[in-house]
C-alpha angles and dihedrals in degrees: 000000000000123000089249091056090047091053089050093052092046094049092045092048094051095047094044096045089052088079094058097082090057092049092048092046090050092053092046099047101027083217125118099156092122094054116089110224094219093060099064090038092056091044091050093050090050093046092049088054091049089048092053090047090051092048091051090050092040090231107159097194090056093044094049096045096047094044090056093043092050091051093048093047091048087056090051090050091048091049092049091053096040098046098053 
């Protein structure tokens, strides 16, 4: 692994893991009133596009980070809709 790839994995991990506190809080409180639905939807669309871009370039750090971020944002969207 090159240092550039390592930086990619580190950056992707940090930005993707940043969604975990919101997911955990949603499961704990069953309350998502303060989360605007459009925000995770826009983020998910953008991350899916980054994921496609990463797949086309065969860039594993980009693929891994955006796969995790899409999953976490999908959970946030589900929580927002389920906990109305």
